[in-house]
C-alpha positions in Angstrom: 49.5 -24.2 -72.0 48.3 -24.0 -75.6 44.6 -23.4 -76.4 42.6 -25.9 -78.5 41.1 -24.8 -81.8 37.6 -24.6 -80.3 38.6 -22.0 -77.8 40.2 -19.7 -80.3 36.9 -18.8 -82.0 34.7 -17.0 -79.6 33.6 -17.1 -75.9 30.3 -18.8 -76.8 32.1 -21.7 -78.5 34.4 -22.1 -75.5 31.4 -22.2 -73.1 29.7 -24.8 -75.2 32.8 -26.9 -75.2 33.0 -26.7 -71.4 29.4 -27.8 -71.0 29.9 -30.8 -73.2 33.1 -31.8 -71.4 31.3 -31.5 -68.0 28.5 -33.6 -69.3 30.9 -36.3 -70.5 32.9 -36.4 -67.2 29.9 -36.2 -64.9 29.5 -40.0 -64.4 33.2 -40.3 -63.6 33.3 -37.4 -61.1 30.1 -38.3 -59.3 31.6 -40.9 -56.9 34.4 -38.5 -55.9 32.2 -35.6 -55.0 31.8 -36.8 -51.5 35.5 -36.2 -50.8 35.5 -32.6 -51.9 35.9 -30.2 -49.0 33.2 -27.8 -48.1 35.4 -24.9 -48.9 35.8 -26.0 -52.4 32.0 -26.0 -52.8 31.7 -22.6 -51.5 34.0 -21.1 -54.2 32.3 -18.9 -56.8 31.7 -20.3 -60.3 34.5 -19.9 -62.8 34.3 -17.8 -65.9 34.2 -19.2 -69.5 37.9 -19.5 -69.7 38.2 -21.4 -66.4 35.3 -23.6 -67.4 37.1 -24.6 -70.6 40.2 -25.7 -68.8 39.0 -29.2 -67.8 38.4 -29.9 -71.5 42.1 -29.7 -72.2 44.0 -32.9 -71.8 47.4 -34.1 -72.7 47.7 -37.1 -75.0 47.9 -40.2 -72.9 46.1 -38.9 -69.9 43.1 -40.7 -68.6 39.8 -38.9 -67.9 39.5 -40.7 -64.5 42.7 -38.9 -63.2 41.0 -35.5 -63.5 40.1 -33.8 -60.2 36.4 -33.6 -59.6 36.6 -30.1 -58.2 38.0 -28.9 -61.5 35.5 -30.9 -63.4 32.4 -28.8 -62.3 32.0 -25.8 -60.0 29.7 -25.9 -57.0 26.1 -24.9 -57.6 24.2 -22.5 -55.1 21.2 -24.1 -53.4 17.9 -22.3 -53.8 16.7 -20.6 -50.6 13.8 -22.5 -48.9 10.4 -20.7 -49.4 9.0 -18.7 -46.5 5.8 -20.1 -44.9 2.6 -18.2 -45.4 1.0 -16.1 -42.6 -1.3 -18.0 -40.3 -5.0 -17.3 -40.4 -5.0 -16.0 -36.8 -2.3 -13.5 -37.6 -4.2 -12.4 -40.7 -7.2 -11.7 -38.6 -5.1 -9.6 -36.2 -3.7 -7.7 -39.1 -7.2 -7.1 -40.5 -8.3 -5.6 -37.1 -5.2 -3.4 -37.0 -5.9 -2.2 -40.5 -9.4 -1.3 -39.6 -8.2 0.5 -36.4 -5.6 2.4 -38.5 -8.3 3.5 -41.0 -10.5 4.7 -38.1 -7.8 6.6 -36.4 -6.7 8.2 -39.7 -10.2 9.4 -40.4 -10.4 10.9 -36.9 -7.2 12.7 -37.4 -8.6 14.2 -40.6 -11.8 15.3 -38.8 -9.7 16.8 -36.0 -7.7 18.8 -38.5 -10.8 20.9 -39.4 -11.2 24.3 -38.0 -14.1 25.7 -35.9 -14.9 22.4 -34.2 -17.5 22.7 -31.5 -17.5 20.9 -28.2 -20.0 18.5 -29.6 -17.8 17.6 -32.5 -14.8 17.1 -30.2 -16.8 14.8 -28.0 -18.0 12.8 -31.0 -14.4 12.4 -32.2 -13.3 11.5 -28.7 -16.0 8.9 -27.9 -14.9 6.3 -30.4 -11.2 6.3 -29.6 -11.4 4.5 -26.3 -12.8 1.2 -27.7 -10.3 1.3 -30.5 -7.4 1.9 -28.1 -8.7 -0.9 -25.8 -8.8 -3.3 -28.7 -5.3 -2.4 -29.8 -4.0 -2.7 -26.2 -5.6 -6.2 -26.0 -3.9 -7.2 -29.2 -0.5 -6.1 -27.9 -1.0 -8.0 -24.7 -2.1 -11.2 -26.5 0.9 -11.1 -28.8 3.4 -11.2 -26.0 3.0 -14.9 -25.3 3.2 -16.1 -28.9 6.2 -13.9 -29.6 8.0 -15.2 -26.5 7.3 -18.8 -27.5 8.5 -18.2 -31.1 11.7 -16.7 -29.9 12.2 -19.6 -27.4 11.8 -22.1 -30.3 14.2 -20.2 -32.4 16.7 -20.0 -29.6 16.6 -23.8 -29.3 18.1 -24.1 -32.8 21.1 -22.1 -31.8 23.1 -19.7 -34.0 23.5 -20.5 -37.7 26.9 -22.2 -38.3 29.4 -20.4 -40.5 31.7 -23.3 -41.6 29.3 -26.2 -41.8 26.2 -26.4 -44.0 23.0 -27.2 -42.2 20.7 -29.9 -43.4 17.6 -29.0 -45.4 15.3 -29.9 -42.6 17.1 -27.6 -40.1 17.3 -24.8 -42.7 13.6 -25.0 -43.4 12.8 -25.1 -39.7 15.0 -22.1 -39.1 13.4 -20.1 -41.9 9.9 -20.9 -40.6 10.7 -19.9 -37.1 12.5 -16.7 -38.1 9.6 -15.8 -40.3 7.1 -16.4 -37.4 9.1 -14.3 -35.0 9.5 -11.5 -37.6 5.8 -11.4 -38.4 4.6 -11.5 -34.8 7.1 -8.8 -33.9 6.0 -6.6 -36.9 2.4 -7.0 -35.9 3.1 -6.1 -32.3 5.2 -3.1 -33.3 2.4 -2.0 -35.7 -0.1 -2.3 -32.9 2.1 -0.2 -30.5 2.4 2.5 -33.1 -1.3 2.6 -33.5 -1.7 2.9 -29.7 0.7 5.8 -29.7 -1.3 7.4 -32.5 -4.6 7.0 -30.5 -2.9 8.6 -27.5 -1.7 11.5 -29.6 -5.2 12.1 -30.9 -6.6 12.1 -27.4 -4.0 14.7 -26.4 -4.9 16.9 -29.4 -8.6 16.7 -28.5 -7.8 17.7 -24.9 -5.7 20.6 -26.0 -8.4 21.8 -28.4 -11.0 21.6 -25.6 -8.8 23.5 -23.2 -8.1 26.2 -25.7 -11.8 26.5 -26.6 -12.8 26.6 -22.9 -10.2 29.2 -22.1 -11.1 31.4 -25.1 -14.8 31.3 -24.2 -14.2 31.8 -20.5 -12.0 34.9 -20.8 -13.7 36.5 -23.8 -14.5 40.1 -22.9 -17.7 41.7 -23.9 -19.3 45.1 -23.0 -19.7 45.6 -19.3 -22.9 46.5 -17.5 -21.6 50.0 -16.9 -21.0 50.6 -20.6 -23.7 52.8 -22.2 -23.2 51.2 -25.6 -24.5 47.9 -24.2 -27.8 49.4 -23.1 -28.1 51.3 -26.3 -27.8 48.1 -28.3 -30.2 46.3 -25.9 -32.8 49.1 -26.5 -32.3 48.8 -30.3 -32.6 45.0 -30.3 -35.5 44.8 -27.9 -38.3 45.2 -30.6 -36.9 42.4 -32.7 -36.6 40.0 -29.7 -40.2 40.9 -28.7 -41.4 39.9 -32.1 -39.4 36.7 -31.8 -41.1 36.0 -28.5 -44.5 36.6 -30.0 -43.6 34.3 -32.8 -42.7 31.6 -30.3 -46.0 32.1 -28.5 -47.8 31.8 -31.9 -45.9 28.5 -32.5 -47.1 27.2 -29.2 -50.7 28.1 -29.9 -50.3 26.5 -33.4 -49.0 23.3 -31.9 -51.8 23.2 -29.4 -54.3 23.6 -32.1 -52.7 20.9 -34.2 -51.7 18.3 -31.6 -54.1 19.3 -28.8 -56.1 16.0 -29.0 -57.9 14.7 -26.0 -55.3 12.0 -25.2 -52.5 14.5 -25.4 -54.3 17.1 -23.3 -55.3 14.4 -20.8 -51.7 13.2 -20.5 -50.4 16.8 -20.0 -53.1 17.4 -17.4 -52.3 14.3 -15.5 -48.6 15.2 -15.6 -49.3 18.7 -14.3 -51.6 17.3 -11.6 -49.1 14.8 -10.4 -46.4 17.4 -10.4 -48.4 19.9 -8.4 -49.5 17.2 -6.0 -45.9 16.1 -5.5 -44.5 19.6 -5.1 -47.1 20.8 -2.6 -47.5 17.4 -0.9 -43.8 16.9 -0.2 -43.9 19.6 2.5 -46.3 17.4 4.5 -44.7 14.1 3.4 -41.2 14.9 4.5 -42.0 16.0 8.1 -44.5 13.1 8.5 -42.2 10.3 7.2 -39.0 12.0 8.4 -39.6 10.6 11.9 -38.0 13.5 13.7 -39.9 13.8 17.0 -39.8 17.2 18.5 -40.3 15.9 22.0 -37.1 13.9 21.8 -34.5 16.2 23.2 -31.3 14.1 22.8 -31.4 11.7 19.8 -28.3 9.8 18.9 -26.1 10.8 16.1 -27.3 7.8 14.1 -30.9 8.9 14.5 -30.1 12.5 13.5 -28.3 11.4 10.3 -31.1 8.9 9.4 -33.6 11.7 9.9 -31.6 14.1 7.8 -31.4 11.6 4.9 -35.1 10.9 5.1 -35.9 14.6 4.9 -33.6 15.2 2.0 -34.8 12.2 0.0 -38.5 12.9 0.7 -38.1 16.5 -0.2 -36.1 16.0 -3.4 -37.4 12.9 -5.1 -41.1 14.0 -5.4 -39.9 17.3 -7.0 -37.6 15.6 -9.4 -40.4 13.1 -10.4 -42.9 15.9 -10.8 -40.6 18.0 -13.1 -39.7 15.0 -15.1 -43.3 14.0 -15.6 -44.2 17.4 -17.0 -41.2 17.5 -19.3 -41.9 14.0 -20.6 -45.5 15.0 -21.3 -44.5 18.1 -23.2 -41.9 16.1 -25.2 -44.3 13.2 -25.9 -47.3 15.3 -26.9 -45.4 17.7 -29.2 -47.3 20.6 -27.7 -44.2 22.7 -27.4 -41.8 23.6 -30.2 -38.5 21.8 -30.0 -36.5 25.1 -29.7 -38.6 25.9 -26.6 -38.2 22.5 -24.9 -34.9 23.6 -23.3 -36.8 26.6 -21.8 -39.3 24.2 -20.2 -36.4 22.0 -19.1 -34.6 24.9 -17.4 -37.8 26.0 -15.6 -38.6 22.5 -14.4 -35.0 21.7 -13.5 -34.7 25.0 -11.6 -37.8 24.1 -9.6 -36.4 20.7 -8.7 -33.1 22.4 -7.8 -34.9 24.8 -5.4 -36.7 21.9 -3.8 -33.3 20.0 -3.4 -31.8 23.1 -1.7 -34.7 23.4 0.6 -34.6 19.7 1.5 -30.8 19.8 2.0 -31.1 22.8 4.4 -34.0 21.2 6.3 -32.2 17.9 6.7 -28.8 19.2 7.6 -29.7 22.4 9.5 -33.2 21.5 10.8 -34.1 25.1 11.8 -37.4 24.0 13.4 -35.9 21.1 15.4 -32.5 22.0 16.8 -32.1 18.7 18.7 -32.2 16.8 15.3 -29.6 19.1 13.7 -26.5 17.1 12.4 -24.5 20.3 11.6 -22.8 22.2 14.5 -24.4 25.6 13.9 -26.5 27.9 16.0 -30.2 28.4 15.5 -29.8 31.9 14.0 -27.2 30.7 11.6 -29.5 27.8 10.5 -32.4 30.2 9.6 -30.0 32.6 7.8 -28.3 29.9 5.8 -31.6 28.4 4.7 -32.9 31.8 3.5 -29.6 32.6 1.8 -29.4 29.2 0.0 -33.0 29.3 -1.2 -32.6 32.9 -2.4 -29.5 32.0 -4.4 -31.2 28.9 -5.9 -34.2 31.1 -7.0 -32.0 33.7 -8.7 -30.0 31.0 -10.5 -33.3 29.4 -11.7 -34.7 32.6 -13.0 -31.4 33.5 -14.7 -31.0 30.1 -16.4 -34.6 30.1 -17.5 -34.2 33.5 -19.1 -31.0 32.5 -20.8 -32.7 29.4 -22.2 -35.5 31.6 -23.5 -33.0 33.9 -25.2 -31.4 30.9 -26.8 -34.8 29.5 -27.9 -35.9 32.8 -29.6 -32.4 33.5 -30.9 -32.2 36.8 -28.9 -29.6 39.3 -29.8 -26.1 39.1 -28.2 -26.4 42.3 -26.2 -29.7 41.1 -24.6 -28.0 37.8 -23.7 -25.0 39.6 -22.2 -27.3 41.9 -20.2 -29.4 39.0 -18.9 -26.4 37.1 -17.7 -24.8 40.2 -16.2 -27.9 41.2 -14.3 -28.3 37.6 -13.0 -24.7 37.5 -11.8 -25.1 41.0 -10.2 -28.3 39.9 -8.4 -26.5 36.7 -7.2 -23.6 38.9 -5.9 -26.0 41.2 -4.0 -27.9 38.4 -2.3 -24.6 36.7 -1.3 -23.2 40.0 0.1 -26.4 40.7 2.1 -26.3 37.2 3.5 -22.7 37.4 4.5 -23.3 40.8 6.1 -26.0 39.3 8.3 -23.5 36.6 9.4 -21.3 39.2 11.0 -20.5 38.4 14.7 -22.7 40.4 17.1 -22.3 40.2 20.8 -24.7 42.3 22.9 -23.0 41.5 26.2 -19.8 43.3 27.1 -17.1 42.1 29.4 -16.9 44.1 32.7 -13.4 45.3 32.0 -11.7 48.4 30.9 -10.7 49.0 27.4 -12.4 48.2 24.0 -14.5 45.1 23.7 -13.0 42.1 22.0 -15.5 39.3 21.1 -14.4 35.9 22.4 -16.7 33.7 20.5 -18.7 33.7 17.3 -22.5 34.0 17.5 -23.4 32.9 14.0 -21.9 29.4 13.9 -20.2 30.2 10.5 -16.4 30.1 10.6 -14.2 32.9 9.4 -12.6 31.1 6.4 -16.0 30.3 4.9 -17.1 34.0 5.2 -13.7 35.1 3.8 -14.2 32.8 0.8 -17.7 34.2 0.3 -16.6 37.8 0.4 -13.7 37.0 -2.1 -16.3 35.4 -4.4 -18.5 38.5 -4.1 -15.6 40.9 -5.0 -14.2 38.8 -7.9 -17.7 38.0 -9.5 -18.9 41.6 -9.1 -15.7 43.2 -10.6 -15.7 40.7 -13.5 -19.3 41.3 -14.2 -19.0 45.0 -14.3 -15.8 45.3 -16.4 -17.2 43.0 -19.2 -16.1 39.4 -18.3 -19.7 38.3 -18.1 -19.0 34.7 -19.2 -16.3 34.4 -16.5 -18.6 35.8 -13.8 -21.4 33.4 -14.8 -18.9 30.5 -14.7 -17.7 31.5 -11.3 -21.3 31.6 -10.0 -22.1 28.2 -11.4 -18.8 26.8 -10.0 -19.4 28.5 -6.6 -22.9 27.0 -6.3 -21.8 23.6 -7.6 -18.8 23.3 -5.3 -20.8 24.4 -2.3 -23.4 21.8 -2.9 -20.8 19.1 -3.3 -19.0 20.2 -0.1 -22.3 20.1 1.8 -23.0 16.6 0.5 -19.4 15.5 1.2 -19.8 16.6 4.8 -23.0 14.7 5.2 -21.6 11.6 3.5 -18.5 11.6 5.6 -20.5 11.9 8.8 -22.7 9.1 7.6 -19.7 6.9 6.7 -18.1 7.5 10.1 -21.4 6.7 11.9 -22.9 3.9 9.9 -19.6 2.1 9.0 -17.3 2.9 11.8 -19.9 3.0 14.5 -21.5 -0.2 13.4 -18.1 -2.1 13.7 -16.6 -0.4 16.7 -19.6 0.1 19.0 -21.5 -2.6 20.8 -24.0 -3.1 17.9 -25.7 -6.2 16.6 -23.4 -6.3 13.6 -20.2 -6.1 15.7 -21.5 -8.7 18.2 -22.4 -11.1 15.3 -19.0 -10.6 13.7 -17.2 -11.3 17.0 -19.3 -14.4 17.6 -19.0 -15.9 14.0 -15.5 -14.9 13.0 -13.7 -14.9 16.3 -12.4 -11.3 15.8 -11.6 -9.3 18.8 -13.1 -6.0 19.5 -9.8 -4.2 18.9 -9.5 -5.9 15.5 -13.0 -4.8 14.6 -12.1 -1.3 15.6 -9.1 -1.4 13.3 -11.2 -2.7 10.4 -13.7 0.1 11.1 -10.9 2.7 11.0 -9.6 1.3 7.7 -13.1 1.1 6.2 -14.0 4.7 7.1 -10.6 5.9 5.8 -11.2 4.1 2.5 -14.7 5.6 2.3 -13.3 9.1 2.9 -10.7 8.7 0.2 -13.2 7.5 -2.3 -15.6 10.3 -1.4 -12.9 12.9 -1.7 -11.9 11.6 -5.1 -15.4 11.5 -6.5 -16.2 15.0 -5.2 -12.9 16.3 -6.7 -13.8 14.9 -10.1 -17.3 16.3 -10.0 -15.9 19.7 -9.0 -13.5 19.7 -11.9 -16.1 18.6 -14.4 -17.2 22.2 -15.3 -13.5 23.1 -16.0 -13.5 20.9 -19.1 -12.5 17.6 -17.5 -14.2 14.8 -19.4 -15.3 11.7 -17.6 -13.9 9.6 -20.5 -10.5 11.2 -20.0 -10.7 10.5 -16.2 -11.7 6.9 -16.7 -8.9 6.4 -19.3 -6.4 8.0 -16.9 -7.5 5.8 -14.0 -7.5 2.7 -16.2 -4.0 3.6 -17.5 -2.7 4.2 -14.0 -4.2 0.9 -12.8 -3.2 -1.3 -15.6 0.1 0.2 -16.4 1.9 3.4 -17.3 5.5 4.0 -18.4 8.0 6.2 -16.6 10.9 6.2 -19.1 11.6 2.5 -19.9 9.9 1.2 -16.8 6.2 0.2 -16.9 4.4 0.6 -13.6 1.1 -1.2 -13.2 -0.9 -0.7 -10.0 -3.0 -3.8 -10.8 0.2 -5.9 -11.0 1.5 -4.3 -7.8 -1.8 -5.0 -6.1 -1.9 -8.6 -7.3 1.8 -9.1 -6.3 1.1 -7.8 -2.8 -1.9 -10.1 -2.8 0.3 -13.1 -3.7 2.7 -12.1 -1.0 0.0 -11.8 1.6 -1.5 -15.2 0.5 1.9 -16.8 0.7 2.5 -15.4 4.2 -0.9 -16.6 5.4 -0.3 -20.1 4.0 3.2 -20.1 5.6 1.8 -19.0 9.0 -0.9 -21.8 8.8 1.8 -24.4 8.0 4.0 -23.0 10.7 1.2 -23.3 13.3 0.4 -26.8 12.1 4.0 -27.8 12.6 4.2 -26.1 16.1 1.0 -27.4 17.5 0.2 -30.6 15.7 3.0 -32.4 13.9 6.2 -31.5 15.8 4.8 -32.2 19.3 3.9 -35.7 18.1 7.6 -36.4 17.3 10.5 -37.2 19.6 12.4 -34.0 18.8 13.4 -31.7 21.6 11.9 -28.2 22.0 15.0 -26.5 20.5 15.0 -28.5 17.3 11.2 -28.1 16.9 11.7 -24.3 17.2 14.5 -24.4 14.7 12.3 -26.3 12.2 9.4 -24.0 12.7 11.4 -20.9 12.3 13.3 -22.1 9.2 10.0 -23.2 7.6 8.5 -19.8 8.3 11.4 -17.9 6.7 11.5 -20.3 3.8 7.8 -19.8 3.1 8.2 -16.1 3.3 11.1 -16.1 0.9 9.1 -18.4 -1.5 6.1 -16.0 -1.4 8.4 -13.1 -2.0 10.0 -14.8 -5.0 6.6 -15.6 -6.4 5.5 -12.0 -6.0 8.6 -10.7 -7.6 8.2 -13.2 -10.5 4.7 -12.0 -11.1 5.9 -8.4 -11.2 8.5 -9.4 -13.8 11.6 -8.9 -11.6 14.2 -11.2 -13.0 17.3 -12.4 -11.2 19.4 -9.9 -13.0 17.3 -7.0 -11.6 17.4 -8.5 -8.2 21.1 -8.8 -8.5 21.3 -5.1 -9.2 19.1 -4.4 -6.2 21.3 -6.6 -4.1 24.4 -4.8 -5.3 22.8 -1.5 -4.3 21.9 -2.9 -0.9 25.5 -4.2 -0.4 26.6 -0.5 -0.3 24.1 0.2 2.4 25.1 -2.9 4.2 28.7 -1.8 4.2 27.8 1.5 5.8 24.7 1.4 7.9 23.3 -2.1 7.9 26.4 -4.0 8.9 25.1 -4.8 12.4 21.7 -5.9 11.1 23.3 -8.3 8.6 25.7 -9.5 11.3 22.7 -10.3 13.6 20.9 -12.0 10.7 23.8 -14.2 9.8 24.4 -15.0 13.5 20.7 -16.0 13.8 21.0 -18.4 10.9 24.1 -19.9 12.6 22.2 -20.3 15.8 19.4 -22.0 14.1 21.7 -24.3 12.1 24.4 -25.2 14.7 22.0 -25.0 17.7 24.5 -24.2 20.5 21.6 -22.5 22.2 18.1 -24.0 22.0 14.7 -22.9 23.2 14.2 -23.9 26.8 17.9 -23.8 27.6 19.1 -22.1 30.8 21.8 -19.8 29.9 24.0 -17.2 31.6 25.0 -14.1 29.5 26.9 -11.5 31.4 24.8 -10.9 34.5 21.6 -12.1 33.0 20.5 -15.7 33.6 17.3 -17.2 32.4 15.4 -19.5 30.0 15.6 -19.1 26.2 12.1 -18.4 25.0 12.5 -17.5 21.3 15.3 -17.5 18.7 14.8 -15.4 15.6 17.2 -14.3 12.9 17.9 -11.0 14.5 17.7 -11.5 18.3 17.1 -14.0 21.0 14.6 -13.6 23.8 15.6 -14.8 27.3 13.2 -14.8 30.2 14.9 -14.3 33.5 13.7 -15.8 36.8 12.0 -12.5 37.8 9.8 -12.8 34.7 11.7 -10.1 32.8 12.4 -10.4 29.1 16.0 -9.8 27.9 16.5 -9.2 24.2 20.0 -10.2 23.2 21.4 -9.6 19.7 22.4 -12.8 18.0 25.9 -11.4 17.3 26.6 -11.3 21.0 25.7 -15.0 21.4 28.0 -15.9 18.6 31.0 -13.7 19.4 30.6 -13.5 23.2 30.9 -16.0 26.1 27.6 -17.8 26.9 27.2 -20.3 29.7 24.7 -22.9 28.8 23.7 -25.0 31.8 21.9 -27.7 29.7 24.0 -27.9 26.6 24.7 -31.7 26.9 21.9 -32.8 29.2 19.7 -31.2 31.8 21.5 -32.6 34.8 22.8 -30.0 37.3 25.0 -29.7 40.3 24.1 -28.3 43.7 26.7 -27.3 46.3 26.2 -26.5 50.0 28.8 -25.1 52.4 28.4 -26.4 55.9 30.4 -25.4 59.0 30.5 -27.4 62.3 32.2 -26.7 65.5 35.9 -27.6 65.7 35.4 -29.9 68.7 33.1 -32.3 66.7 33.9 -35.4 64.8 34.4 -34.5 61.1 33.8 -38.0 59.8 30.5 -38.3 61.6 29.5 -34.8 60.3 30.3 -35.8 56.7 28.2 -39.0 57.0 25.3 -37.0 58.3 25.5 -34.5 55.5 25.8 -37.2 52.8 22.8 -39.0 54.3 20.7 -35.9 53.9 21.6 -35.7 50.2 21.0 -39.4 49.6 17.5 -39.1 51.2 16.4 -36.4 48.7 14.4 -37.7 45.7 15.8 -35.3 43.1 19.5 -36.1 43.9 21.0 -38.6 41.5 22.3 -41.9 42.8 25.0 -42.0 40.2 27.2 -40.2 40.6 26.7 -40.3 44.3 26.8 -37.1 46.4 30.1 -36.5 48.2 31.4 -34.2 50.9 34.6 -32.2 50.5 36.5 -31.2 53.7 37.4 -27.7 52.6 39.0 -26.1 55.6 40.0 -26.5 59.2 39.1 -23.2 60.6 39.0 -21.5 64.0 36.6 -22.3 65.6 34.7 -24.2 62.7 35.3 -27.0 60.3 34.1 -26.2 56.8 32.5 -28.9 54.6 31.1 -28.6 51.0 28.3 -31.0 49.8 28.3 -31.7 46.1 25.2 -33.4 44.7 24.0 -34.0 41.1 20.3 -33.4 40.4 18.2 -34.7 37.5 17.1 -31.3 36.2 19.0 -28.0 36.4 15.8 -26.1 36.8 15.3 -27.8 40.2 18.6 -26.4 41.6 17.1 -23.8 43.9 14.4 -26.1 45.2 16.9 -28.9 45.9 19.4 -26.5 47.5 16.6 -25.2 49.8 15.5 -28.7 50.8 19.1 -29.8 51.5 19.7 -26.7 53.6 16.7 -27.5 55.8 17.5 -31.2 56.0 21.3 -30.6 56.9 20.5 -28.0 59.4 17.9 -30.1 61.1 20.1 -33.2 61.2 23.3 -31.5 62.5 21.3 -29.5 65.1 19.8 -32.7 66.4 23.2 -34.3 66.6 24.8 -31.4 68.4 27.1 -30.4 65.6 25.6 -26.9 65.4 25.3 -25.2 68.8 21.9 -23.6 69.7 21.4 -20.0 68.7 22.5 -17.5 71.3 25.3 -15.1 72.2 27.7 -17.9 73.3 27.6 -19.6 70.0 29.0 -16.6 68.1 32.8 -16.4 68.0 34.3 -13.9 65.6 38.0 -14.0 64.9 39.5 -10.6 64.0 42.8 -10.5 62.2 45.1 -7.8 60.9 45.3 -5.9 64.2 49.0 -6.6 65.0 49.9 -2.9 65.4 47.1 -2.4 67.9 48.2 -5.5 69.7 51.7 -4.1 70.1 50.4 -0.8 71.3 48.2 -2.4 73.9 51.2 -4.5 75.1 53.3 -1.4 75.5 50.6 0.4 77.5 50.2 -2.7 79.7 53.9 -2.8 80.4 53.9 0.9 81.5 51.0 0.3 83.8 52.8 -2.7 85.3 55.8 -0.5 86.3 53.6 2.0 88.2 53.0 1.5 92.0 49.9 -0.5 92.5 48.2 -2.7 94.9 49.6 -6.1 95.7 48.7 -8.5 93.1 48.2 -5.8 90.5 51.4 -6.7 88.7 50.2 -10.2 88.3 47.0 -9.0 86.9 48.7 -6.8 84.4 51.0 -9.6 83.4 48.0 -11.8 82.8 46.4 -9.1 80.7 49.6 -8.7 78.7 49.7 -12.4 78.2 46.1 -12.5 77.1 46.7 -9.6 74.7 49.7 -11.5 73.2 47.2 -14.0 71.7 45.2 -13.1 68.6 42.5 -10.7 69.3 39.1 -12.2 69.5 35.7 -10.8 70.2 35.1 -11.3 73.9 32.3 -13.6 74.8 30.4 -13.1 78.1 32.3 -16.0 79.6 35.7 -14.4 78.8 34.6 -11.1 80.2 33.5 -12.7 83.4 36.9 -14.5 83.7 38.8 -11.3 83.1 36.7 -9.4 85.6 37.4 -12.0 88.2 41.0 -11.8 87.4 41.1 -8.1 87.6 
């Protein structure tokens, strides 16, 4: 093909010519564009040379004959614009940005060195609200993200060969953008949540490291001379600091010692002294522990103990707080010395608490009111030991607070803490030594004396732990681990106090909660009368309540005991909340709250199912014309249907889809093939019994050697009650695969048979009429079909008849059979068909003695050949003739005849 002159110049001129040609041919090619295939539109645009080709035409060709596809290439459609982010999503993004900035700043603060425990607590305090807000955002975005994905799924996949309309394309773009933005926002929130968890872990690690470093930091021991040399050298400076503190106190008293302040301080001191010294009279008076009462109940002993503890502790705490508040409010004490006053006042309150706890729990003066099982001597010794330890701790803490207030030198602080720990160890050792078992009486036996019982009331494990604490604290104090020994003392006292309170609280829970519900108390009686609960049910509730109370108390005491080890309450609450609301194990999220609610849904569904089942059994189904078996089937099926529905709802709430349940079912199928085959067999057999109903409740069945009435049909087994009131549990598979005789399968009519024997010399027709008359006269014998008599046997010497009668209910079989026996016997006896009772009426025919008969005949023949008296041969011949007959039991009449013949 030759090129035109316009195309020979330059590519620009060729392109211009192509554009002009397309513009001229556009009106002609427009109607034909609808017939162009889609594949042609999808081709890329041609270059300048290809675009110039439509402009070339042979002479004589018409412009209308040109192909539209070659006239102009397909133009690419512009992509629809993405929608803007919604205002709600913008607000969520703003919250996430603020949370990100907060967490980033906390990470920077955490990166600094030499952070104190206060700094770590400050950084940790604000993370929990931020993490909770982020977690809430993640949970709230689940529903919109799922809804957006569902709307996008409804559009289906994007077609490859067919172009979508503009509306569908725009809708797809909007939905894809919505899904992408919500998903991005949720992923950003999850990343921030992980960042907050990492910050918390870093803070916990820093705390643990600081706690371990401070706890096991070694200093100079009490036996080191260098320590006491430095103490002596630093003593003058610390005395001057103490004088300076006293001067500051006098200065503040002179400056702030106005009349109102002094009056407030005096009132506070007066109230405190009155409460401290008055509590010794208040507690015994209001404790209501009568010495004359020798045997109080356990409830009374515990109530008295709590009253003594509260009345001995609360006034002391109020008095100490009143003085501390007055000192703080009046500014009569320097701020650096306020902790000293707080330590002294708190120590006095602690001593009062220890005294009240020992008086309430041990009751040394009133043994009959003692809740703890200890002896009198042990009670006095424990009280003195506990008060002594509390006093030493108070003095030591007060001196340590004073050293901190005057900024005492480090050797003096170490010596103070070491001497306090050593004094505590000595007091504890003396007390444990006094608790040694001593038995003055000796057994009257040879050999060394072996004590058979303890005399102190303190168990061996407790004393062993005490001696172990003495050894460890003493060695650590002497070798230089003063901080560790002081920590062990604090932990020992703190843990002991918690264990004593735990014992008292557990005893109180068992007595006040369990005793109130299980004993014959007013509360138990009221609950039984108003709720209809049985005494056994109340006892079970009491056991569960006391068990729950014990678990809660143990957990609280464990958390409090671990608090001095660096366990923060915020971390504990966060861990509990995470465990309750969801934690991940791999890719599986376990939420105790979801599990609890799922179990609650299952229990509620089961309760509703049982209520509906009882309504069907006792109200609705009895009002219908259905038989008992069908009513039982309907009730049983409704119960299992309700249970499965409740189970499905619970699984749906837990998020278990059908795919997951299919996996579980596949795993169970393996167990079914090995060990659960018989259970599944019985289950399927039970469903078949309920559906086909070959056996119904109330039917009289015979299975093997057991016959009785069907009482209950479940999916696993069937309960049959025999006539001796025994229950026979039969697996359903035996009823399906075995032979079962159902006496009432079609209807409840039954058959009764009687065997009657009359003498052979009687009229059999008359005997049959009399027997049928007895059956017809009975009310429970059906008229149709009529009773009949079968002539079974012509015997010797009796004629045997069998009476067959149909009765209305098979359950009346024994009764009707008994009545007919009485009636037939009475009727035949009156008619003479049955002889009177006596020896002559019993004739027994013995068969099978042919050999003996031949032997007797041979013996008789030999005797007949012997010489005998005249007439003896005839007698022998008669005997032989008689023996030739079948042998019978001789009646008295026969014996008399034979004697006469002999």
